[in-house]
ROLO-63091 format. One record per atom (N, C-alpha, C): y, z, x; residue in three letters. Coordinates in pm, whole numbers, plus 50000, padded with zeros to 5 digits. Layout:
YZXALA...
***
This chain:
508504722352068MET508234732651997MET507404740352085MET507504756752072SER507134761852116SER505884768552143SER504714773252203GLU503944777652155GLU503374783452063GLU503794793552035LEU503804801551936LEU503934796551753LEU505024785351780ARG504894782051637ARG504064770151616ARG503544765251748GLU502284754551713GLU500894761551667GLU500674772651752GLU499634785551653GLU500174786151536GLU500984789651522ALA501624793951369ALA501214778451273ALA501804769851324LEU501934761551199LEU500114757851163LEU499184762251265LYS497484757451247LYS496974772551206LYS497704780651232SER497054799151186SER496454798651045SER495054807751075LYS494484807250927LYS494894820550850LYS495584826350933ALA496614840650869ALA497424838950741ALA496534849850609TRP497114843250486TRP498634836350498TRP499334848050555PRO501044846150530PRO501124833350574PRO500594829150693PHE501184814550751PHE500384807450687PHE499284807450557GLU499064798050480GLU499984795750366GLU500274806050329GLU501434805150244GLU502994799550269GLU503074804350372ALA504354798850458ALA504754788550498ALA503154778250470ARG503124764150516ARG503254758250358ARG502944763350277ARG503074757950152ARG504204756050070ARG505394768050146ILE506894767050103ILE507274757350182ILE506924760450303ALA507684745450394ALA507874732650391ALA506334732050282LYS506314716250204LYS507304714850130LYS507444724450063ARG508854719749949ARG510024715449951ARG509984716650111TYR511654710850209TYR511384703550299TYR510044694350311ALA509634685650404ALA510994679850477ALA511604677650360LYS512624661250350LYS514464670950392LYS514204681650400GLY515494689650446GLY515824704350356GLY516614712450412ALA517124724050335ALA517414722450160ALA517304732650104PRO517594732849978PRO518954732149944PRO519324732049832GLU520674729849808GLU521764747149822GLU520704751149798LYS521414765349778LYS521454771349957LYS520884764950034GLY521054767250188GLY520034778350207GLY519304782250125TYR518134794650182TYR516914792250092TYR515744794450203VAL514474797450101VAL514474810450018VAL514554810049899LEU514484822749800LEU512774831249808LEU512774843749826PHE511714849649799PHE511944861949732PHE510814867849552GLU511364872449506GLU510154881449489GLU510584892749428THR509824903349407THR510364912149281THR509334915549201GLY510004912749077GLY509294931249043GLY509974942948929TYR510054955748933TYR510554959348806TYR509464961848739GLY509744966648571GLY510024984248614GLY510624991248592PRO511035003048603PRO510875015348502PRO509595010848432SER509305020848346SER508275034548368SER508195033548528GLY507695047948540GLY508195044648700GLY507865058548787LEU508415056948893LEU507475047248993LEU508195042449084PRO507585032249176PRO506225037149221PRO505185030449197HIS503575035449284HIS503935027949370HIS502785027049454ILE501995018149550ILE501715006449554ILE501395002749421GLY501384988949424GLY502394979549398GLY503934990849379THR505324977749350THR505694976349567THR505624989449620PHE505704984549772PHE504604977349836PHE503274973549766GLY502744967649821GLY502854950249791GLY503844946249691GLU504024930949650GLU505114934449779GLU506044944049772VAL507424935149825VAL507074932750029VAL506134942850060ALA505594945350188ALA504494930550232ALA503504925050171ARG502994909350167ARG504454898850119ARG504824902450025THR506044891050053THR506844891050207THR506924900650212SER507944905850346SER506924898250455SER505604898050471MET504474892250523MET504944876250546MET505104870650417VAL504844857650396VAL506554850450450VAL507714859650403LYS508764856550441LYS508854854650620LYS508314862250718ARG508394865450834ARG507494854350930ARG506444852250809ALA505724839450853ALA506174828850831ALA507144818850729PHE507864815550726PHE509164812850794PHE509784820450879GLU510744818750997GLU510124816851109GLU508834818551134GLU508524813651294GLU507874799151225GLU507724797851148ILE507444780451146ILE508564770751073ILE509734778251044SER511064768250989SER512394774951035SER512884763051055ASP514764772051061ASP515034771050951ASP515024768450830ILE516034770050714ILE515714784750690ILE517194793150685PRO517484805450619PRO516444810250535PRO516234824050449THR515434827650411THR516804844850352THR515874842550225LYS516604856450163LYS515744865150044LYS515224875450025MET514574880649963MET515314891949859MET514964892049718ILE515184894949669ILE514404906249574ILE514394918049518CYS513424927649421CYS514644927149292CYS513864922949217PHE514694923149109PHE514324934848987PHE515114940548970SER513894949348837SER514504945048690SER513644946248619ASP513914942248468ASP514344953948400ASP515624959248423ASP515954976448354ASP516424975948271ASP516154962748172LEU516724959348069LEU516144959447962LEU514644960847979ASP513624960447926ASP513624971347832ASP512864972647727GLY513014985347653GLY511984993447674GLY511755010947635LEU510965018747705LEU510365018547579LEU508675014847614ARG507945011547503ARG506905023547468ARG506775031347582LYS505825044347532LYS506355055647639LYS506585066447633VAL507035073647723VAL505895082347834VAL506315077947978PRO505455081048102PRO505195097948092PRO503685099948123SER502945113748060SER503725121648234SER503875112748337ASN504145119448467ASN505915126648508ASN506815126348380VAL508395125948403VAL507895144048329VAL509725145248388PRO510085160748314PRO510145160548134PRO509435170648064ASN509665168947965ASN510245157447869ASN508665150047827PRO508705140347802PRO508835137447648PRO508855149347571GLU509095144947450GLU510585143647434GLU511535149247508ALA512825145147514ALA513255131747484ALA512385121647558LEU512365107847540LEU512145097647427LEU511555105647388GLU510695101447204GLU511365091247134GLU512625099747102GLU513995094047051GLU514745080047111GLU514215073747231HIS514645064247313HIS513645053147313HIS512905056347281LEU511905042747275LEU512675031547198LEU512275020347293GLN513045006547252GLN514125004647299GLN514605015347365ARG515995011047395ARG516115005247560ARG516565000047584PRO517134998447713PRO516535007247821PRO515605005947925LEU515745017448057LEU517455021048117LEU518245015348128THR518865017148160THR519765026448030THR519595025047917SER520225032047826SER519505045147781SER518615050247850VAL517565058847840VAL518155068347919VAL518165083047881PRO518885096547960PRO517515095848095PRO518105098248204ASP517545102448333ASP516635118948304ASP515335115748266PRO514985130448226PRO514795140648375PRO514935134948480PHE514665139248602PHE516055145448654PHE517425142048551GLY518755149548541GLY519415141248697GLY519275132448767THR520285132748844THR520795119448847THR520425106848775HIS521025097648778HIS521575092948638HIS522355083248615ALA523105081348419ALA521875072748380ALA520605069448427SER520275066648300SER518405064448393SER517085067248327PHE516095066148357PHE515635054748427PHE516395044648358GLY516235033048467GLY517115032348629GLY517685037448629ASP518785039848713ASP518065046148825ASP517865060348764HIS516705070448839HIS515295060548929HIS514705048748829ASN513535046148887ASN513595034348983ASN515365032348962ASN515725018249078ASN515825027549176ASN516725036249214ALA517265041249322ALA515675051549360ALA514555051649324MET513285060949375MET512545047549477MET513145030949408LEU512305025949409LEU513175017349549LEU514025017549576ARG515445017249708ARG515345023449804ARG514585033649737ARG514555048949874ARG513315038249948ARG512195038549883PHE510845040849910PHE511065022750032PHE511365015049962LEU511935005650014LEU512505002350124LEU513795009150150ASP514675015850260ASP513775020850378ASP512585029350352THR511475039350459THR511255031250490THR510905020450475PHE510235007750517PHE511084997350618PHE512094994550576GLY513004986650655GLY513334976350637GLY512604969250449PHE512754960050431PHE514144954450450PHE513894937950448GLU515514929750439GLU515054924350305GLU516294934550187TYR516434921350031TYR517734925949964TYR517724920949895GLU519024924349811GLU518014934249685GLU518984939149606PHE518434945849498PHE519144935249396PHE518914931149274TYR519514928349201TYR518484933249057TYR519574937648964SER519624947748834SER519364935648702SER518524932648605ALA518294926148529ALA519984930348397ALA520184941348350LYS521364948548281LYS522434942048376LYS522544943548495GLU523614937648569GLU523914922248539GLU523184912948557PHE522904900648549PHE523064892348416PHE522574901148368TYR523154897348191TYR524284900648151TYR524554912948141GLN525924916448137GLN527334912248188GLN526804910248309SER528004899948364SER528304887848360SER527424879948298GLY527474862948277GLY526514863048362GLY526054867848513GLN525564852648565GLN524134851948536GLN523504854948391PHE522634844248329PHE523454838948164PHE524374838148174ASP525124828548049ASP524824815448057ASP524864810848186GLU524334796148208GLU522894796048173GLU521594803648171ILE520284800348178ILE520044798848032ILE521124814947967LEU520414814847844LEU521464801847765LEU522704797547775LYS522654790347710LYS521794773747688LYS521364773747832ARG520604762647811ARG519194770247758ARG518344782447737ALA517924786247637ALA517954778947526ALA519374782947478VAL519394778447319VAL519324765447342VAL520064754747429ASP519924744147419ASP518564738547396ASP517464743747451ASN516384740047497ASN514934752347414ASN515844754847312TYR515204762147203TYR513764756447139TYR513684746747110ASP512584741947058ASP511544740547155ASP511894732447253ALA511054733647392ALA510404743747398ALA511114756347449VAL510264763247520VAL510064775247423VAL509774773547270MET509444782647157MET508014775547149MET508164760647155ALA506954751647191ALA505414754347272ALA506104757547394ILE505294765947493ILE504984777747486ILE505724788547437MET505174795347372MET504274802747277MET504654790147134LEU503974794847068LEU502044786347085LEU501894778947192LYS500564773747251LYS499774786747235LYS500174799447283SER499714808947372SER500014819647261SER500144819947159LEU500424829247032LEU499494826246950LEU498824836246910ARG497864841246772ARG498794837946671ARG498344831646527GLU499154825246379GLU499994836146369GLU499254850546332GLU500374864246254GLU501394868246422GLU501204867146559ARG502684870246597ARG503464856146635ARG502844841246620ALA503754834146629ALA504614834046511ALA504354836246397ALA505154835146254ALA506774841646299ALA506494850246383THR507934861446406THR508414861246519THR507784851846574TYR507964852246741TYR509334846646769TYR510454851046873SER511864843546925SER511824851847078SER512064837347138ILE512004842647296ILE513204849347315ILE514384851247212PHE515194865347237PHE514694870947218PHE515294884247265LEU515284896147199LEU516724906547197LEU517274907247072PRO518824906147070PRO518664926247042PRO519784931847117ILE519784946547172ILE520904948647047ILE520504959946940HIS521084961146863HIS522634968346878HIS523594960346790PRO525114964246831PRO525144979946827PRO524304989046697GLU524655001246632GLU523515010646769GLU522465003246734THR521485016646772THR520905017246945THR521415000746994GLY521214999447093GLY519724996447152GLY519114995147035ARG517244993247062ARG517054975947128ARG516054976447176VAL515704956747179VAL515214959047078VAL515314947546994LEU514544941546887LEU513694937146917LEU512364929846809TYR510994923046863TYR511414920846670TYR512534909246669VAL512324905146519VAL512674888046538VAL512474882846436PRO512394871746424PRO513724861146433PRO514224853146473MET515324846146445MET515804834346302MET516774835046238LYS516884831846134LYS517984817946184LYS518144818846231LYS519054807046302LYS519484810246482LYS518894799546532VAL519634799146720VAL520744786246687VAL521984790246700CYS522754777646687CYS523564774946814CYS523484761346866ALA523464755447026ALA525384751847018ALA526054750546888GLU527304749646874GLU528034759946960GLU527694772446895THR528344784346927THR527614798146985THR526714790547042TYR525584794747164TYR525204812247096TYR525044810346942THR524384827346896THR523194829646840THR522874837746813VAL521754839346703VAL522014847846604VAL521224849346525THR521114853146377THR520404858946354THR520034872446305PHE518744878646257PHE519014887946150PHE518054891646120ASP517944907246029ASP517574917946089ASP518184927546105ASP517554941946183ASP516254946646057ASP516044959046112GLU514484962046086GLU515234970345958GLU516444971045922ASP516664977545766ASP517544965545667ASP516834952045706GLY517264942145673GLY518914937945647GLY519664937745757LYS521434935345779LYS520984923545866LYS521974915245829GLU521724903745896GLU523054909446029GLU522464898246132TRP523774901246237TRP523724890346311TRP524674885246373THR525114870846434THR526024875546603THR524994873446677LEU525504881246825LEU525374868046907LEU526154868147005PRO526274857647103PRO525314860047251PRO524424849347245VAL523374850547355VAL523534857047476VAL525164855147527THR525844854647628THR526214871947649THR526584876247766GLY527224889347786GLY526064904647803GLY525124903647757GLY524084911447765GLY524034913347623GLY524114908747551ASN523934907347369ASN522384908747332ASN521434902547437VAL520594893247398VAL519914892247519VAL518614893847525LYS517524900247670LYS516444885147624LYS515984880847677LEU514654871347700LEU513434882347700LEU512494877747618GLN511604878547610GLN510654879947783GLN509714885547801TRP509294891147919TRP509074876447981TRP507954868947892LYS507414857347998LYS508404845947977LYS509424842647884PRO510514834047865PRO511414836648049PRO511764853948046ASP513014862348153ASP512084854948261ASP510834854548285PHE509984852248414PHE510454838848439PHE510634823248379GLY510394812148403GLY512174809348412GLY512914819048320ALA514554817848311ALA515044818148431ALA514164832848495ARG514924834248591ARG514584829448741ARG513414819448705TRP512924813548829TRP514274798248860TRP514294796748735ALA514984785248682ALA516634791448754ALA517124801348681ALA518514805748739ALA518964807948896ALA517884814548990LEU518044818749093LEU517274812149185LEU517274798949174GLY516244786049211GLY515164797649303GLY513914800449259VAL512884815249337VAL511894802049426VAL511834804349537ASP510944797649588ASP509634801149601ASP509144813849624PHE507914819049657PHE507884833349546PHE506704833049444GLU506414852249377GLU505024850849416GLU504754863549442MET503204871649424MET503164882749317MET502134880449273TYR502144888649133TYR500664889949117TYR500094907649118GLY499114908849071GLY498384896348967GLY496964900448930LYS496244891048887LYS495944886848704LYS497144901848696GLU496904904348517GLU498404891648494GLU499034885748580HIS499814877848559HIS499374863048613HIS498094860348634ALA497814850148655ALA497664839348551ALA497174844348463THR496704837448318THR497924835648263THR498744836948273ASN500334831248215ASN501104822248375ASN500684820048419GLU501554814048535GLU501974801048465GLU501084791748416LYS501464779548382LYS502784779148215LYS502984789548193ILE503714789348071ILE504994794148157ILE505074804648321TYR505954805148349TYR506554794348368TYR505774785848438ASP505954773148509ASP507004763148423ASP505944760448299SER506674752648187SER508124754748171SER508024766348152ILE509454774448099ILE510374772548204ILE510484770048295CYS511424769948450CYS511474754648448CYS510694750148440ARG510634735548415ARG512004727948287ARG511054736548156ALA512454732748044ALA514024737748042ALA514284742648176LEU515304752148201LEU515734744448267LEU515224732748366GLY516034724848470GLY515814734348592GLY514384740448594GLY514504745548682GLY513154739048771GLY513014740948881ARG511884741048964ARG510504756049004ARG509534750748972GLN508794765548960GLN508214768449095GLN508464779949140PRO507914784849331PRO506644781949330PRO506294784049417GLU505164789749523GLU504624800349477GLU503494800749413HIS502824817549359HIS501894820549478HIS501334831749476PHE500104841349519PHE499674849549419PHE498724847249401SER498154863849301SER496764871149352SER497524883849372TYR496404894149462TYR496204900549360TYR494994909049418GLU494094915849291GLU494614930849318GLU493784936149196LEU494814951549162LEU494244961049223LEU495274972549225PHE495084980949314PHE494394997349218PHE493664999849272LEU492425011049201LEU492595025849239LEU492145032149134ASP492675044449190ASP491065048149221ASP490475063449269GLU489045064649336GLU488235065449227GLU488355062149075ASN487725059848982ASN487235045748968ASN487645041948996GLY488165025749004GLY488675014648851GLY489685028648811GLN490965025748713GLN491975016148854GLN492265009848727LYS494185006848763LYS494825014148747LYS495835012348894ILE496835020448919ILE498165016648828ILE498635030248763SER500205022748614SER501075037248689SER502255026748689LYS503765036048657LYS503165050748621LYS502625044848485SER502965052248367SER501995063348404SER501075066248454SER499985076248455SER499855078048531SER500595072548673GLY500455078848781GLY499605085248888GLY498075076348830ASN497035078548889ASN496715072349067ASN496195069749123GLY496045066749248GLY496995076749368GLY497235066749461VAL498055074249567VAL499705070449544VAL500385081249595SER502075074849574SER502315071049703SER503375063449719ILE504565058449836ILE504225079349934ILE505005083349842ASP505195095849907ASP504245102449937ASP503065103949924GLU501705107749926GLU501015102750069GLU500845085150037TRP500705080350178TRP501805082550293TRP502875088550293LEU503575089750394LEU503475105950459LEU503005113750346THR503135127050396THR501785129850533THR500925123650459TYR499575119850557TYR499785115250693TYR500715100450672ALA500195091550749ALA501445081350804ALA501745073350892SER502985066050929SER502755054250798SER504595047750834THR504515037850717THR503545024250738THR503865024250900GLU502835010550932GLU501825013050908GLU500925021450884SER499505025250875SER499345018750727SER500175021850644LEU500175014650509LEU500545000550503LEU501524998050581SER501554980050566SER500014974650620SER499584981350733TYR498444973650771TYR497244978450634TYR497244988850562PHE496214980750431PHE496934970150332PHE497554971050348MET498254959650218MET497944946350299MET497744947850393TYR497714936150471TYR496144930450478TYR495584941650481GLN493734933450411GLN493404927450310GLN493074914950328LYS492104909750133LYS493054914350078LYS494374906150046PRO494854907549938PRO494564905549805PRO493624896149811LYS492924888349710LYS491734896049660LYS491224909449750THR490504915649714THR491074926049639THR490324935049544ALA490694946049464ALA490574958149613ALA491354970049565LYS491754978549638LYS491654992649615LYS490645001849636ARG490745013149593ARG491475019949690ARG492665028149564MET494015038549655MET493375052949663MET492865056449728HIS492535073849752HIS492945075849877HIS492985090449865PHE493345095649996PHE492325095950103PHE491015091050096ASP489885090650191ASP490455074750268ASP490745070150236VAL491225057350309VAL492255054150400VAL493485067050402ILE494235066750488ILE493525072150623ILE492915081450666PRO492345081050801PRO491815070850876PRO491245059850759LYS490625050250829LYS491385038450818LYS492775035050800ALA493955030050851ALA494735032750907ALA494805039750946VAL494985050151078VAL494855041451181VAL493515046551197ASP492445042651300ASP492635029551336ASP492335018551220GLU492125005551197GLU493655006351273GLU494435005151226TYR495975003651318TYR496354998751414TYR495905011251488HIS496135013251657HIS495065007451714HIS493875007751669GLN492934995851722GLN493554979751730GLN494144979051638GLN494664962851660GLN496314964751737GLN496624970851740LEU498004976751836LEU497294975451973LEU496184980652052ARG495544976052113ARG495524970952162ARG494794962852069ALA493734945652105ALA495424938452101ALA496074937652060TYR497284929752061TYR497794927152205TYR498044931052321HIS498794928652369HIS497494927452516HIS496124919852447THR495564917152545THR494884900052498THR495754898052389GLN494944885752338GLN496014877652328GLN495774861852320ASP496414851852371ASP497444850352212ASP498214840752203ALA498624831552094ALA498144829951959ALA497394828251959LYS496394822051843LYS495694835251805LYS495544843751897GLN494544854251826GLN495644867651771GLN496924866851812GLN497994872551822GLN498624871951637GLN498734859651612LEU499144853951534LEU498004858751402LEU497274860051449ASN495794867851336ASN495814880451335ASN496564885251419ASN496504899851411ASN497624908951278ASN496564919151233PRO497754922751151PRO499214927951198PRO498954929151313VAL500264942451355VAL501264929551398VAL501374919051426TRP501764906551422TRP503004909551269TRP502244904251169HIS502944906251017HIS503594915450978HIS503334926251043ILE503314945051043ILE504954942851065ILE505004945451228HIS506014942251288HIS507004929951342HIS506944916651280GLY507214907351312GLY507184903551427GLY505984905251470GLY506314897551620GLY506714905151770GLY507544918251681ASP507694928651764ASP506954940251743ASP505574938351811VAL505024948951782VAL504744959351935VAL505104972651906PRO504974983551991PRO503294987152056PRO503574992452196GLN502164998152223GLN501605011752139GLN500375008152160SER499865024052082SER499755033152179SER500085047852134ASP500505057652213ASP499495069352164ASP498365065452081MET497245070852032MET496015072552143MET496275085252192VAL495525085752305VAL493995095352242VAL494285097152107VAL493145107452005VAL492895098351880VAL491895094651868PRO491605086251719PRO492255094351603PRO492865091051491PHE493365104351381PHE491805112351318PHE490395101951276SER489915107551282SER489235122451369SER489515118451488MET489445129951549MET489975140651555MET491195137451482LEU492525148251509LEU492085158651376LEU491445148151300LEU490775158351160LEU489905165651192LEU489285163651230ASN487765173351270ASN488105183651442ASN488815179451488LEU489945187051538LEU490415200551472LEU491465196751368ALA491995206951293ALA490655213651215ALA489895206951137SER488615213751095SER488285224351222SER487965217851318ALA486985229851408ALA488145246451468ALA489465237851500SER490085250851537SER491265257551453SER490645251851306SER491615258551217SER493275255551218SER493705245351255ALA495045240251322ALA495905245451200ALA497185249951244GLU497755256651129GLU499095246551160GLU499775239951311ASP500405233551342ASP500395220751401ASP500845215951445LYS500925206751569LYS500665209651730LYS501815218751734LEU501545227151845LEU500215231351890LEU499315237851795ASN497835243251852ASN497455227851881ASN497315219351815MET496925208551777MET496825203551989MET498285199252012TRP498715196752139TRP497635204352269TRP497675220352244GLY496445228052297GLY495355215252362GLY494655209752270PHE493415206652299PHE493345191652332PHE494675184152290ILE495195167852294ILE495275172452479ILE495535180352508ASN496615180752668ASN494945180452759ASN493935184152670LYS493155188552761LYS491905177452776LYS492425167052704TYR491595153152686TYR492835140352772TYR494165142752738ALA494975134452834ALA496055142852880ALA495955150552996PRO496965159853053PRO498075156853059PRO498485143053053ASP499655134853066ASP500795135252963ASP499655132052839ALA500925133352725ALA501595140852706ALA502505135952610THR503455147652566THR503985146752478THR504585155152356PRO505165149052237PRO506395142852261PRO507085142652419GLU508015130552424GLU507875123252488GLU506785118952548THR505985105352604THR505455099452495THR504575110252359HIS503385102552292HIS503935106052152HIS505335101552083PRO505885103651955PRO504985100551847PRO504085094351870GLY503285084151760GLY502475097151804GLY501335095151874MET500795112651865MET500995125651827MET502205129151856ASP503195137951793ASP502625136451627ASP503395128451590GLN503545123051445GLN502335123051370GLN501525122451459ALA499585116651389ALA499685129051404ALA499755139551472ALA499195155851482ALA499925163051365ALA500775162651344GLY501485166551199GLY500945161951156GLY500685147151122PHE499425145850979PHE498375145350946PHE498135150251059ALA496315155051053ALA496675167451042ALA496945179651015VAL497035192750996VAL497435189450864VAL498535183250822ALA498765189650658ALA497505176450631ALA497105163350610TYR495715162550558TYR494785171650573TYR494315174450708PHE493545186950668PHE493305196250572PHE494915207350585ASN494475215950513ASN494915213150371ASN495395197950340ASP495445194550191ASP494275188050119ASP493985185750187LYS493005169350145LYS491635174350187LYS491195181050274VAL489565183850360VAL489215196150337VAL490255204150381LYS489695219950394LYS489395224650291LYS489645220650121PRO489565225049975PRO488105216849964PRO487595207750032THR486405203550005THR485445202050081THR485405211050196LYS484615211050305LYS483415224150259LYS482205218150299THR481095228150222THR479835229350331THR480375242850435PHE479075241050554PHE477795247450530PHE476805244050587ARG475325247550528ARG475165254250629ARG473945265050625ALA473075267350716ALA472215262950785ALA471155263350833PRO471125248850900PRO469515252450890PRO468445241350918THR467205244750908THR466595247151029THR465755257950996ASP464795263851181ASP464985249551295ASP464315236951254GLN464265230451332GLN466305225351407GLN467035227351301GLU468395223851348GLU468375231851412GLU468435248951366ARG468705260551415ARG468415259951567ARG467035258251621THR466775255951773THR467745248151848THR467555236451797ALA468195221651866ALA469815230351858ALA470115234351819LEU471735236251807LEU471655246251926LEU471195256951911GLN471095267552050GLN470625264052163GLN469515252952140ASP469285247552269ASP470905238352361ASP471395232352245LEU472425218252283LEU473385236952401LEU474425243452282ALA475175252852309ALA474345258452437ALA473365262052512ASP472845266152606ASP472895249152748ASP472405239352691ALA472795230152772ALA474165231152852ALA475185233852736LEU476685228252743LEU477015240852866LEU476365254452864ARG476845261252925ARG476865259253159ARG476355249653108THR476335246753344THR475865232153285THR476175227153409PRO475995210353458PRO474735212853505PRO474345221053516GLU472905223253583GLU471805219853467GLU472635230153369ALA471335230953254ALA471615214653138ALA472955208053138ALA473405195253126ALA472065186353130ALA472165187153298LEU471275177753394LEU469655178653316LEU469645189553327ALA467755189353304ALA468065196053198ALA468635188753038ALA468495187352928ALA467615171952888ALA469185163052981ILE468745147652978ILE467685143853056ILE467175151053163ALA466155150453211ALA464815151453160ALA464205163153077LYS463755162752990LYS463725151552864LYS465115148952804LYS464675133052734LYS464095123852789LYS464895123052913ASN463855106853004ASN462495109252997ASN462055122253019GLU460735122453093GLU459855118552922GLU460395125252806ILE459715121352673ILE460005107352641ILE461005100352618VAL461185086152596VAL460505076052692VAL460005079852836GLY459505075452954GLY460565066853030GLY461695071753035ASN462875065053053ASN463005069853265ASN463215059053366ASP463125061053477ASP464265062753519ASP465475061153449ASP466835055753496ASP467435072153572ASP468235066453668ALA468445078553764ALA469325089653650ALA469525104153677LEU470775111653581LEU471805106453652LEU472785108753530PRO474245106953529PRO474735115953642PRO475955115353631GLU476925125553730GLU477245133753648GLU476955146053673ALA477525157853552ALA479155161853582ALA479525148953519ASP480925154353453ASP481785158953295ASP481785171053359PHE482025177253169PHE483385174453092PHE484245166953188ALA485255157853130ALA484935147053078ALA484105140653071SER483565125253057SER482995127552896SER483465119452796GLU483095123552658GLU481415112252726GLU481585100652745ASP480065102152799ASP478805105852817ASP479155117452935PHE478115123052952PHE477765133252846PHE478975140452789LEU478795149052682LEU478265148952569LEU478185129552553GLN477555126952446GLN476135122752465GLN475695118552623SER474595119852628SER473705130752611SER474195146652675VAL473395154952679VAL473185158052470VAL474395155852415VAL473875158952263VAL472795148652205VAL472765136852277PHE471995128552236PHE470655134852267PHE470285140252423ALA469415144352482ALA468755153252389ALA469535161952313ILE468915172152232ILE468415168652127ILE469215161652018GLY468515148851937GLY467275149551970GLY466745142052083LYS465485133852109LYS464225142752162LYS464865157452232ILE463555164252265ILE463425172452138ILE464045172752031HIS463625182851940HIS463315170551798HIS462735161751841GLY462365153151767GLY463315147351629GLY464485143951624PHE464955138751530PHE464665124051551PHE464065121551372GLU463805112051323GLU464295103351193GLU465225099351166PRO466405088851301PRO466735099351364PRO467835093651470LEU468575103651537LEU469985107751459LEU469965096651377ARG471445098251313ARG471215114151200ARG470035118251178ALA469575134051098ALA470505146951192ALA469975141151337TRP470775148651437TRP472285155151415TRP472625141351444PHE474285141151408PHE474405148751286PHE474195143151155THR474585147151041THR474575166051053THR473535168551094ALA473265182951076ALA474275191051161ALA475005184151243ILE476085189851344ILE477345189051253ILE477315175851177TYR478385178851143TYR478495187251002TYR477935187650926GLU477165195950810GLU477225210550896GLU476635218050978VAL476705226951001VAL478285236051041VAL478695224051151LEU479745228451230LEU480405225051188LEU481165218451094LEU482625209751044LEU482175209350902LEU481285214250851GLY481435210750700GLY481595198950604GLY480805185750684ALA481295172050603ALA480145166550669ALA479315156750577SER478505150750610SER478495136350747SER480115134950795GLN480495122950889GLN481635133250957GLN481255125451065GLY482245131751210GLY482375120251288GLY482755125651399PRO483345116951561PRO482265114751591PRO482465110151700ARG481445102351841ARG481435123651899ARG480065128951868PHE480235141551908PHE480625147052035PHE479675136952138GLY480855137952257GLY482845138052301GLY482805130352216GLY484355128252202GLY485185139752182GLY484495145852074PHE484345154452019PHE484695168152100PHE483735168152190ILE483325178652268ILE484305177252385ILE484605169852443ALA485715168352588ALA487295168652492ALA487595166752394LEU488645171752322LEU488985184352265LEU488015187552200TYR488285204952173TYR487815214352253TYR486695212352381GLY486455220152535GLY484755223052511GLY484585223952607VAL483145228052571VAL482535243952569VAL483715248252643GLU483555265552591GLU483545268852478GLU484905259152414GLU484985259352227GLU483955254852172GLU483195245052211THR481925245652134THR480845252152155THR481065252852229ILE479705264052213ILE479785278152128ILE481305279352099ALA482025289952027ALA481555288251905ALA481895275751851LEU481685270551753LEU480245271551679LEU479515263251768ILE477945266651777ILE477555278051720ILE477615291051819GLU477275300951782GLU477745306351651GLU478965303351624ARG480065308651460ARG478815301351354ARG478545291651429GLY478125279251274GLY476185292551272GLY475925290851423LEU474415297951350LEU474665311851283LEU475425319251320ALA475765328851278ALA476015334251139ALA476465322051096GLY477065317750906GLY478345323450904GLY479155319851025GLU480805326050989GLU481315315850940GLU481025301650946LEU481545291350940LEU482555288750789LEU481565292350707GLY481795285150574GLY482485300350516GLY
***
């Protein structure tokens, strides 16, 4: 056994913990179907949102972890419940009023408001697949419409008829008396209107595998349960799908956790074995509200990818899946920088540490080197100070800090520079608020500008600070290319002018010069932006020209 597998079998990283639970299912041998099946579900009632991506990303991480500890082949499917009826019209589609007349029709029978696909369901399925393909996920796409209408679900539907009383008994325990009186696990699709009907069954016939019911107008119909004439209610559909496909692992949001026993019981009643489960916490928008496909709140996949790499989003999804996460634009820069911190750490770690590093799970063990010579948060401040309109302008500053870096040798850095310009102009610039300095801050900022003019002036400032605080250490070498030396100069000016706590000095710098209450390590910013440029920035701030 390889060292990596030995470590994986005891790793505390959550994907490995889940993978070991799955492996126990087949401790005595591989499944009859020949592979372990991972499933993710999607309800295409609205445009795919970032939570949908998160489910597929996390499932992929568990799948990769399983492949590290087991030799059993794996398969992952993304199942779209596109035969579900349109319950309400989403607010974030063109001409939403045009969809009103199609309420309760299957999503794959509702016209596409975007005019690009055969139906609304087909459009949303295509969007989902495009998003998932962007991230290079290995998956097979399954459509409920195709499975029901092609007959691939016929056998499980017949089993549902044969075991109708048992499945109904499972469901009725969870329903209020009024709902239970009219409930049926089967939802017939009206032969004339095409609507998904929520009506009680008058008869369920195991000899002919048909159901008999009255529609809303009182007309009686008898339909076969096979061939796409009938679909299952969503809770029975969960368990039936597991039984039909032999699903071994599925994760879902905590809103499903209360129904887990129902899904499992139905799966067993239909002759299947329930899969291993993983319930994750919800994604919230900046106001703490649940992200919804229909309302379109929160950050979309396309929006994240406008401002940051795919890997940074995967990193965000890896972190603490059992904890609710706020998905808003402010989390993007932090995710980018933390992802690259983990990349840099990975190549110095032993096998145990690497398997606990999120980047192993993001890249499936094939972890690249980081070429981010400047943090993303620093790039944003650089874009702010320089009013950068394109990444070429940014490279002029990056090369002061890293002369040997080029867009060709550092493609990740080049991509990040473009992202930083876009993020700054779209998300930071409109909210920036500059303020005038106080008298104390004005004097300190002027002294900082003066201290940066010559090495002698810088060293004199540090010496004066040492005298004030009683520090007898030798003066550092005056290296204006060193961010540590420049940080010492900034620190010295703050001490000389009596800022307590010293954080107040740095807050003043950020608010007066960068229009924000937080910012980068300012010595590093000076090294990147340039000493002369920083002096000019201070003078513009003191003159009130930045706001």
